[in-house]
N, C-alpha and C positions, 0 to 999 in steps of 0.2 A: 100629356104623355100617359099612356096606359101600360101597366105591367100586368100580365095575365098569363095564365097556362095556354100552352099551345093546344090547337085542334088538328083534327086530320087535314083540313084545308090549308093549314099553315105548313105542312110538310115540305112542299117546294121551296118555301122561304128559309126553313131551318137548313135545307141542304145547301142552298145558295150561300148561306152565311158561313156554313162549315168549310165549302169549297173556297171561299174568300180567306177563311183562316189559313187554310193549307197554302194559299198563294202567299201570304204575308210571312210565313214562316219558311218560304222556299221550297215547299214540297210539289207545288203546281206552278206552272207558268201563267195560267189563267182558269177561271172557275169552271169552264167546260172542258178542260184539257184531257181529263179522264172520264169518259162516258160510263165505263164500267164502274168505276168508284162512286160517280154520281147516283148511278141507279142502285148499287149495293148500299148506300148511305140512305136513299129514299125508302129501300125496302126494309132497313133496320127500324128507322122511325116509324114506319107503317106497322111493322111487327110489334114493337115496343108500345105503340099506342093500344094495340090491340090486347096484348097480355099484360099491360101494365108494368113492364120490366124497366122502363124509363119514362120520365116526365120531363117536359120542356117547358120554359117560361120564356115569354117574349116582352119587348119593349116595342110599343106600336106608337107611332107618331102620325100627326096629321101631314099630308102633302099639301104643298102650295096649290096645286091644281085640283085639290079635293080627294077625298078618299083616305085611306090609311097606308103606312108604310111600316113594315116591320124592320127596325133598325138595330136591334140587339138581341141575342138569344142567350141561354144556358140551359143544359140538361143535366139531369140527375138520374143516373143508371143505378138501379138497385142490384144488389149482390147478396145472395143467400148463401150462408155458411152454417156449419153446426153451431148451436148456442155456445157461448163462452161466458165467464164471468163478467157481470155486467152488461150482457147483451143476450137475454135469454131468447129473444126471437131470431137471433143470428142475422139480422138484416143490417147491412151497410149500404152507404151511398158512395158512388164515385162521380165527383163533378167533372163535367167535360164540356166542350163546345162553347164556352164563355167567349163569346164575340161581340163587339160593338163596331158598326161601320165607322170608319175613320172620322168622317164629319160630325159624328155624334159623340165623339169621345170627350172626356172631361166634363161631363153633364151629370154624373152621378147615376147613369143607366146601369152599369155594371153593380154598383152597391145595392140599387133598387132590386135587380134581379137576384143577387145573392141573398138580400133579405127574405125575399119571397121563398127562395129554394130552402135556406136554412130554417124558416118557419114551417115549412112543410117536413123537413127532416126531423125537427123537434116533435111535431104533432104526431109523426109516425114513429117516433122514439127509436130511430136509427141508432145502432151502436157507434157508428162513427161515420165521418164523411171525409174522404180523402180525394186528392187530386195532383195532377203534375202541373205546377204553375210555371208561367212564363216570368222572365225577369221583371216584365212591365206589370204583370199581374200580382206578383208576389206580396207587394205592400198592402193591397186591397184585402187579401186573405189574411195576412198577419193582423191588420187592424181589426178584424171581427173575431180573432181567436185561433185561427189555424197556426199549426206549429209545425216545424220540420220534424220528422220521424227519421233518424239516421239507422234504424234497423231494418229499412225496407231494401229488399233486393230484388233484382228482375233477371229472368232468364228469357231469351228468344229463341226458340228452335229456328234452326237454319242460319244463325248468326255466328256459329262456330263452336 
């Protein structure tokens, strides 16, 4: 198993894993159900790779028939805001797109990805890394030191 940073050639696999994530949480019926979403996601990862606004890491496994297969991924999107006490650069990270193919779960891949992502965040001296955790993923994040922040509020235009 190899954990590595994603390259431009990996973008279709990143998009496919993200679409599978949406299927698992009931937002899509199948990975190709929304071609516009697929293309917008492809465009996002392409743009983010170019302007370095987000970085993705992959778990890559050997296929039985030879070659490699991407079986898990995670992305750290960088968010820049004005400096504040404890974060003079004003850079934070939002962790998203953490997904492992079902047949590869419970093998430490999410932990390995998270280790690589948090090492990068430490090296970049990000002010904080935040995320929206699933019930299944929450114990993993809490185990390495993520804590619930009850002060967080969200507003969605068009939601009422």
